[in-house]
Structures are given as structure tokens and as C-alpha cells.
Residue frames as qw, qx, qy, qz and C-alpha x, y, z in Angstrom:
[[0.485, 0.099, -0.205, 0.844, 14.12, -17.35, -6.05],
 [0.232, -0.778, -0.457, 0.364, 13.13, -14.72, -3.51],
 [0.371, 0.792, 0.141, 0.463, 13.37, -11.18, -4.76],
 [0.468, -0.115, -0.347, 0.805, 15.80, -8.76, -3.18],
 [0.104, -0.905, -0.390, -0.137, 14.35, -5.80, -1.30],
 [0.437, 0.170, -0.193, 0.862, 16.18, -2.42, -0.80],
 [0.218, -0.788, -0.434, 0.379, 15.34, 0.32, 1.55],
 [0.369, 0.443, 0.241, 0.781, 15.30, 3.83, -0.24],
 [0.099, -0.439, -0.345, 0.824, 14.89, 7.26, 1.32],
 [0.230, 0.684, 0.620, 0.307, 12.19, 9.34, -0.12],
 [0.209, 0.223, 0.005, 0.952, 12.51, 13.01, -0.87],
 [0.177, 0.329, 0.495, -0.785, 10.11, 15.54, 0.80],
 [0.428, 0.281, -0.289, -0.809, 8.42, 16.30, -2.43],
 [0.461, 0.013, -0.855, -0.238, 7.82, 12.51, -3.04],
 [0.112, -0.224, -0.816, 0.521, 6.52, 12.20, 0.54],
 [0.304, 0.313, 0.259, -0.862, 3.94, 14.88, 0.06],
 [0.531, 0.219, -0.540, -0.615, 2.82, 13.31, -3.20],
 [0.367, -0.074, -0.925, 0.071, 2.40, 9.88, -1.45],
 [0.018, 0.260, 0.695, -0.670, 0.44, 11.43, 1.44],
 [0.434, 0.246, -0.118, -0.859, -1.98, 12.91, -1.05],
 [0.489, 0.100, -0.754, -0.428, -2.72, 9.43, -2.26],
 [0.353, -0.202, -0.892, 0.198, -3.96, 8.12, 1.04],
 [0.311, -0.658, -0.273, -0.630, -7.09, 9.14, 2.96],
 [0.766, -0.628, -0.071, -0.116, -6.17, 7.76, 6.38],
 [0.461, 0.500, -0.570, 0.461, -2.94, 8.11, 8.63],
 [0.701, -0.490, -0.477, 0.203, -2.11, 7.75, 12.26],
 [0.128, -0.837, 0.212, -0.488, -1.62, 10.56, 14.83],
 [0.756, -0.122, -0.492, 0.414, 1.13, 9.61, 17.46],
 [0.153, -0.713, 0.219, -0.648, 1.13, 11.63, 20.70],
 [0.266, 0.048, -0.820, 0.504, 1.43, 10.96, 24.50],
 [0.562, -0.519, -0.246, -0.595, -1.54, 10.55, 26.71],
 [0.748, -0.623, 0.135, -0.187, -0.92, 10.20, 30.51],
 [0.262, -0.692, 0.658, 0.139, 2.84, 9.80, 29.93],
 [0.647, 0.009, 0.746, 0.155, 2.15, 6.78, 27.49],
 [0.047, 0.195, -0.588, -0.783, 2.27, 6.56, 23.76],
 [0.511, 0.477, 0.573, -0.428, -0.95, 6.78, 21.98],
 [0.061, -0.141, 0.679, 0.718, -1.87, 6.22, 18.36],
 [0.470, 0.495, 0.523, -0.511, -5.10, 7.16, 16.61],
 [0.363, 0.256, 0.676, 0.588, -6.17, 6.50, 13.00],
 [0.138, 0.662, 0.221, -0.703, -7.45, 9.73, 11.44],
 [0.560, 0.591, 0.404, 0.417, -8.57, 10.86, 8.00],
 [0.369, -0.579, 0.038, 0.726, -6.73, 14.10, 7.12],
 [0.455, 0.870, 0.164, 0.102, -6.19, 16.88, 4.70],
 [0.657, -0.148, 0.082, 0.735, -2.80, 17.95, 3.48],
 [0.125, 0.977, 0.175, -0.012, -2.47, 21.78, 3.53],
 [0.176, 0.866, -0.460, 0.090, 0.88, 22.60, 1.98],
 [0.423, 0.305, -0.803, 0.290, 3.33, 20.67, 4.19],
 [0.287, -0.204, 0.642, -0.681, 0.93, 20.58, 7.19],
 [0.221, -0.271, -0.930, -0.114, -1.71, 17.94, 8.23],
 [0.429, -0.207, 0.069, -0.877, -5.20, 19.12, 9.01],
 [0.195, -0.224, -0.950, 0.100, -7.31, 16.91, 11.14],
 [0.485, -0.375, -0.024, -0.789, -11.08, 18.10, 11.84],
 [0.327, -0.226, -0.867, 0.299, -12.65, 16.80, 15.20],
 [0.394, -0.754, -0.450, -0.271, -15.21, 17.71, 17.68],
 [0.152, -0.767, 0.281, -0.556, -14.67, 20.02, 20.55],
 [0.742, -0.483, 0.293, -0.359, -15.00, 17.19, 23.16],
 [0.968, 0.145, -0.194, 0.069, -12.55, 14.53, 21.85],
 [0.817, -0.376, 0.065, 0.432, -9.09, 13.51, 22.83],
 [0.545, 0.478, 0.194, 0.661, -7.65, 15.82, 20.11],
 [0.171, -0.928, -0.084, -0.321, -8.54, 18.88, 22.26],
 [0.736, -0.637, 0.117, 0.197, -5.63, 18.02, 24.56],
 [0.822, 0.167, 0.216, 0.499, -3.06, 18.24, 21.79],
 [0.249, 0.937, 0.065, 0.237, -2.92, 21.93, 21.36],
 [0.129, -0.862, 0.474, -0.128, 0.92, 23.00, 21.71],
 [0.776, -0.332, 0.525, 0.108, 2.18, 19.39, 21.98],
 [0.156, 0.568, -0.710, -0.386, 4.71, 17.93, 19.79],
 [0.820, 0.149, 0.465, -0.299, 3.24, 15.10, 17.80],
 [0.093, -0.273, 0.800, 0.525, 3.89, 12.77, 14.81],
 [0.746, 0.398, 0.108, -0.523, 1.82, 11.69, 12.03],
 [0.266, -0.318, 0.848, 0.330, 2.46, 8.52, 9.96],
 [0.796, 0.414, 0.136, -0.420, 0.76, 7.15, 6.62],
 [0.275, -0.336, 0.846, 0.309, 1.90, 4.14, 4.48],
 [0.843, 0.308, -0.074, -0.434, 0.94, 1.73, 1.90],
 [0.351, -0.422, 0.835, 0.036, 2.26, -1.81, 2.19],
 [0.771, 0.258, -0.424, -0.400, 2.00, -4.68, -0.34],
 [0.688, -0.445, 0.547, -0.172, 2.14, -7.97, 1.76],
 [0.940, 0.302, 0.159, 0.012, 2.81, -10.04, -1.27],
 [0.668, 0.605, -0.144, 0.408, 5.63, -8.41, -2.72],
 [0.653, -0.506, -0.208, 0.523, 6.92, -6.97, 0.69],
 [0.321, 0.258, 0.096, 0.906, 7.20, -3.59, -0.90],
 [0.190, -0.838, -0.507, -0.060, 5.75, -0.23, 0.15],
 [0.345, 0.398, -0.225, 0.820, 6.48, 2.99, 1.77],
 [0.441, -0.703, -0.485, 0.275, 6.00, 5.05, 4.93],
 [0.187, 0.578, -0.041, 0.793, 6.06, 8.85, 5.62],
 [0.466, -0.590, -0.493, 0.437, 6.45, 10.43, 9.10],
 [0.033, 0.753, 0.062, 0.654, 5.70, 13.98, 9.75],
 [0.504, -0.425, -0.511, 0.551, 6.95, 15.54, 13.06],
 [0.066, 0.484, 0.123, 0.864, 5.76, 18.92, 14.29],
 [0.021, 0.120, 0.554, -0.824, 3.70, 20.86, 16.71],
 [0.024, -0.582, -0.790, -0.193, -0.12, 20.71, 17.02],
 [0.027, 0.202, 0.264, -0.943, -2.03, 23.89, 17.05],
 [0.292, 0.610, 0.722, -0.149, -5.83, 24.72, 16.59],
 [0.220, 0.289, 0.393, 0.845, -6.86, 26.76, 13.65],
 [0.026, -0.617, -0.563, 0.549, -8.99, 29.83, 14.90],
 [0.078, 0.363, -0.234, -0.898, -8.82, 32.19, 11.93],
 [0.622, 0.454, 0.458, -0.445, -12.36, 32.12, 10.25],
 [0.513, 0.671, -0.347, -0.408, -10.90, 32.55, 6.77],
 [0.117, 0.357, -0.926, -0.024, -8.59, 29.39, 7.19],
 [0.397, 0.082, 0.845, -0.349, -11.49, 27.39, 8.78],
 [0.653, 0.525, 0.199, -0.508, -13.77, 28.08, 5.91],
 [0.404, 0.651, -0.592, -0.249, -11.02, 27.19, 3.45],
 [0.010, 0.338, -0.935, 0.107, -10.18, 24.02, 5.33],
 [0.549, 0.165, 0.653, -0.494, -13.85, 22.84, 5.66],
 [0.290, 0.310, -0.684, -0.593, -13.75, 21.28, 2.17],
 [0.809, -0.004, 0.273, -0.521, -16.88, 18.94, 1.87],
 [0.837, 0.369, -0.395, -0.085, -14.70, 16.53, -0.20],
 [0.404, 0.330, -0.713, 0.469, -12.60, 15.92, 2.80],
 [0.645, -0.540, 0.079, -0.535, -15.24, 15.27, 5.52],
 [0.173, -0.404, 0.849, -0.291, -14.12, 13.23, 8.47],
 [0.455, -0.047, -0.846, -0.273, -15.33, 9.49, 8.37],
 [0.163, -0.226, -0.822, 0.498, -16.40, 9.39, 11.99],
 [0.192, -0.712, -0.610, -0.292, -19.95, 10.33, 12.84],
 [0.363, -0.755, -0.382, 0.392, -20.89, 13.55, 14.54],
 [0.171, 0.984, 0.027, 0.031, -19.84, 17.20, 14.40],
 [0.790, -0.029, 0.089, 0.606, -16.34, 18.09, 13.36],
 [0.133, 0.950, 0.190, 0.208, -16.20, 21.72, 13.86],
 [0.421, -0.815, 0.337, 0.211, -12.63, 22.07, 15.12],
 [0.817, 0.521, -0.187, 0.161, -9.48, 21.89, 13.02],
 [0.701, -0.586, 0.298, 0.277, -6.20, 20.81, 14.38],
 [0.575, 0.770, -0.270, 0.050, -3.09, 21.74, 12.29],
 [0.822, -0.361, 0.222, 0.381, 0.22, 19.72, 12.61],
 [0.201, 0.930, -0.283, -0.117, 2.79, 22.24, 11.60],
 [0.965, 0.126, -0.044, 0.226, 5.34, 20.10, 9.84],
 [0.314, -0.846, 0.390, 0.185, 8.82, 20.55, 11.12],
 [0.118, -0.462, 0.828, 0.295, 10.24, 17.47, 9.54],
 [0.888, 0.246, 0.103, -0.375, 8.97, 15.16, 6.92],
 [0.050, -0.469, 0.856, 0.210, 10.88, 11.86, 6.07],
 [0.896, 0.224, 0.061, -0.378, 9.94, 8.79, 4.18],
 [0.258, -0.406, 0.859, 0.175, 11.22, 5.41, 3.21],
 [0.830, 0.282, -0.177, -0.447, 10.34, 2.87, 0.50],
 [0.618, -0.231, 0.750, 0.043, 10.79, -0.74, 0.43],
 [0.592, 0.641, -0.185, -0.452, 11.52, -1.60, -3.22],
 [0.960, 0.131, 0.181, 0.171, 12.54, -4.47, -5.39],
 [0.402, -0.624, 0.417, 0.524, 16.20, -4.23, -6.00],
 [0.728, 0.621, 0.290, -0.021, 16.83, -3.58, -9.58]]
């Protein structure tokens, strides 16, 4: 007998906790009027997403743009899991005190090279859904 799966909404507090459990998410934005998605590792700063990048990357073009961020964890065997989506505006961190605080060596970008620029996704909306076994 196949188990029954149900969809549950996740509270914002649960979403934030789940986001802290994963090192990689996906930035969603438009590039040349087309949708673009990039996997990135990130740091959660309160409700905001912080992504460190170099000056010369695609991320430089996002300042002031409305973007999305998605992170999930899925179990293909049980067909259960969760997904969190954050919507908001991208802005670059320029305050030196914030830059020092956000340059945590425990949250270094995985990609090679210098990552001396921090982009903040100011969370305007955080939503999540869980696929769970009905019980």
C-alpha cells in the first residue's frame, strides 16, 4: 500500500530553522529578460540571505532587483521533503562593520577565487511547504 502524502504550509519560524540546516540554495532572477537560476552557498542573517561573491560576477547586476531564493530537502524514496522560498530585493552591503561581521570564515563560499562582495536579499516574504506522510 502506497503511503498518503499531504502538503502542509510551514510557518516563517520553521522556514528559518530549515534554511539554517542547508548550506546551498538557489538564487532566482532575470537575466536579459529571461529567468535565471544559480546555486549558491549562503548565510542566513536574521531573515535575510547573504551571498558572498566577487566583484566581476553576474551577481553584480542584481543590486536593486527583486529576486527569489529557494532551498529544499527532498527524500526521493518516501516522496517527502520541504521547500522554502524567500522573495525580496537585492542590495550590496557597504557598511564596513557589517562586512566584517558577515565575513565569517565558517561560511566561506565553495567556489574558488576572491569573494569580497556581499549581497543581501532583504526578505519581504518567506513561505514554505512540506510534503509529509499523512498521519
